N, C-alpha and C positions, 0 to 999 in steps of 0.2 A: 534690490540690494546687490551690490557687487561683492560677491564672496571673496574673489581673489584680492581685492583691495582691503576688505575687512581683515583677512588673515595677515596680510602684509602690515597693516596698521597695528595689529595686536603685538607685533614684534618690537615696535618702537614707541608705543603709547607712553606718554609722560604720566607721572604719578598724579598730577592734578586732574588730568583728563580721565584717568582710570577711576579716581575717587568720585568724579562727577557721574560717571556711568554707574558706579556702585550706589551712590545716593539716589539717583533717579530710579534704578531698578528696585531698590529696597522700598522706596516710597510707593512705587507702583504696586508691588506685591502686598504691602501692608494695607493698601486701600482696596484690594480686591475683596469684595464681599457680596453675597447674594448672587443674582444672575449676572454673568459676564459672558455675553454672546451665547455660545453653545455649551457653556459649562456653568455650574453653580458652585460657589465657594461657601462652605460652612466651617468656620474657624480654620483649621489647617487641613481640611479634607476637600478635594475637588470631585464633584460629581459631573462626569462628562456624558452628554447625551449620545446615544448610539447612532450617530449620523456622521457620515463623511469618512475621512481617512486619517490615520495617525501613524507617524513614524516614532518608534520607541527606541531609545538609545540607553544602553547600560553604562557601566563605569567607564570613565575616561582617564582619570588619574593623570592629568597634565599631559596627555598624549594629543598634541595639536594636529599631528599628521593624520591620525585616525579620525579625529573630528572632521577634518577637511575632506578626507576620503568619503565619509558618510554623507555630509551635506552636499558635496558635489555629485556623488554617485546617485543619491536619491532624488536630486533636483527638487528638494522639498520647498526651497524658497520660491521657486517658480510656481509650485502648486499652491502655496499659501497666498500668493498674489492673485491667482486665478480663482480660488475658492476659499470662502471664509470657513468652510467645513473641513479644512486640512489643518492638521495639528502636528506639533513636535512635543513629545513627552520625554523628558530626561529623568532617569531613575536615580540620580545622585552620584556622589563621589567624583567631583569635577577636578579636584586638585590632589596634591600629595603624590609621592612615588615618582611620577614622570617629571621632566625638567621644565615643562611649559605650563605650569599651573595658572599663573597670572594670565597668560595668553588665552587659555581655555575659558577661564572665567570671563574675560573681556568679550570673547566671541559669543558665548551663550547669552550674556547679559545684553549685548547689542541686538541679538536676535529677539530677545524678549521685548526690548524697547521698540523694535521695528514692527513686531507682530504681537502686541500685548494680549490679544484675545485668542491667540493660537499657539503660544509657546507656554508649556507648563513645566515648572521646575520642582522636582521632589528633593527631599533632604536625604543625604546619605550619612553613614556613620563618620565620614570624614568632614561632614558639616555639622557634627553633633554639638551638644552643649559643652561648656568648658570642663565640667566634671565627668564627661563621658566621651572624651576625644580619642580617636584612633592614635596608636603609637607605632612607629614614629610619625610625628606630625611635622612634615617637611615645610609647610607653607611659610612659617616665619623666616626660616633660613633662605628660602627661595626669594621671598620679598626683600630681605636685606640685600641680597645680591642685585635684585632687579631695580629696586626703588631707593637704595642707599639711605640717606637721612630721613626720607619720608616713609620708610617701610612700616613703622609702628602705626602711623595714622592710617595707612592703607589697610593694614591687617585688622585694626579695630573696626573699620567700616565693613570689611569682609565678614567679620564675625557678626555684625549687625544684620547682614544679609542672611546668614545662616538661620537666624531666629524667625524669619518670615517665609522660609521655604516650606513647601507642603509635605506632610507626612504620608499621605496616601491619595490614590486616585481610584475612583469607582465608576464602572460602567455597568449599569443594571442588567442583570441576567447574563452577564458576560465576564467581566474582568475585575480583579482587584490588583492594583499595582502599588508596590512598596519598594523600598530599597533593599532591605534585608530579609525580613520574614514576617511570620504571623505568630499569634499567641493564643493560647486557650482563654486569655482574658477578654478576647474580642467577642462580644455578644451582639453588638449592634453598630450601625454606622455612627451613632453618637460617640461610641467609644473611640473610633478612629478620628473623628473630628476633634476630640478633646485630648488626644494622646500627648500633645505637647505639655499638658498639665498633669500627666501621669507618668512619672519617670520610668517605672517598671515596664509599662506598655510601650513607651517611646523607645526604650532600650531594645525591646524585642523587635519592633518595626525596623530599627536601624541596623541591628546586629545579628539577628537569628538566621539560622540556615536549616534547610530540610535535611532529614536523615532517613535512610532506608532501613536501618537496623532496629528502629524503635517505632512504637505506635503513638506514644504520648510525647513527653519532653524529656530531655536529658541535658547534662552539663555540656557547655560549649568550651572547647579548648581556646577559643578567642579570649576568654576571660570576661566576656560580656554577652548578653543575649543567651539564647538556648538553641539546642538542636530540637526541631519539632518533627514529629512523625506524621504518618499518613492519616491517622485518626484525628489529629488536631486539624489538619488541612480540610478533611471532609466536614468536620463540625463547623469550622469558620465559614467555609464556602456555603454551607446550608443556611447558617445564620444570616448571611449577607445576601443570599440569593444571587450568587455568581458561580461561574464554572471553573475559572482558572486563576491562579496567582501568577503574575508576571513580576519578576524581581531581578535585581543585579547582585552585587556584593561578593560573588565568588568567581575566582578564575575558572574559565572553561577552556580546555585545550582546543576544542573545536569551535569556540565562540558562543556556544549555547549548550544547555543540558536540560533534560526533562526528568522530573521526579514524581513520585507518588502516583504512579499509574496514569500519568498524563495530566495531573492536576496542578503541577508547578513547573513553570518555565523560567530558567535563569538565562539572562543575556549578559555578556561581557564584551564591551565595545572598544577596549584597548587591546593591543597585541604587542608581542615582542618584549623588550626590556621594560621593567625589571621582572616581568612575570614569565616571559619566554613561551607564552602560548602560541600555537601555530596560527590561529585565526582569531579575529575579532568578528562581532556580528551585531546586526541591528534588525529590527522587525518592522514590517509594514502591515498595518491592520486595516481592514474594512470594518469600521465600527458597527455597522448595521448587521453584519453576519454573526449568527449564533454558532459558537463552537463548543463542543462538549469535551474535547480532549486536546491537549497541547500538541499532540502529534499531527493534528490537522493543520497546525500553523507552520510546520516545517517548510512548505513551499513558499511561505511569506518571509522566511528568515534569509537575510542577505549576509553572506560571509565575505570577508576580505583579508 
């Protein structure tokens, strides 16, 4: 895959071509079920085998330049060509806020279509259900400017894509990856798999944040989800037999943050406007390696 050409094409792609990519990616995701190469799909949960290498990317929010920096700097497309055990995991929030939402969606969906068994797309709160959308939701306005008379059709197809994105990724004895946070409602992997049918749990997965001042849960100023404390994290990790939660959702001035004594790692992969954080960051994981504390992953975090 020629990344330079892909990013260039994203700037000029026509509405009909964009919709074709949306249709193809939505169809592909909706058909992923059971064993898919090195991962297993159970409803909207991905179980990834602890083999190979994964690049983990947090919130992008229409920041095409940061996405380009990450993909070029990591050389992940070359690695995926060389090895079927190389993966890219996106933690959600692809659009809104930044000015290149359509272009970011186009690039990540073309990646998914080029490497269908190696690219995993999680759902963020900016890809939420219609009754649980982030505000302001800039995508319709951006699409009106970008696709003119075709914008409504493009937007509806994008919303169809939202419904087939994954809510969580699980690596046994190692990691749970979600966009937002966890919930005391999580007792098993089945709960995660069926979270799209449980609005309260889905809301927590897409919207919640870790807090240091509490042990259990508390009201979130976001108006959706909860703030969850260390006690909740420890309980959920034990229930699922994993060590660390890896998530996005929150601005990090340095690109990442560690909470709950090393049990929660937050990645934020856009930088600058409109958040004005100094760094963005992404993570490179050796999936076979067992890690007990997120602080051990600091050497694997790349900041830009």
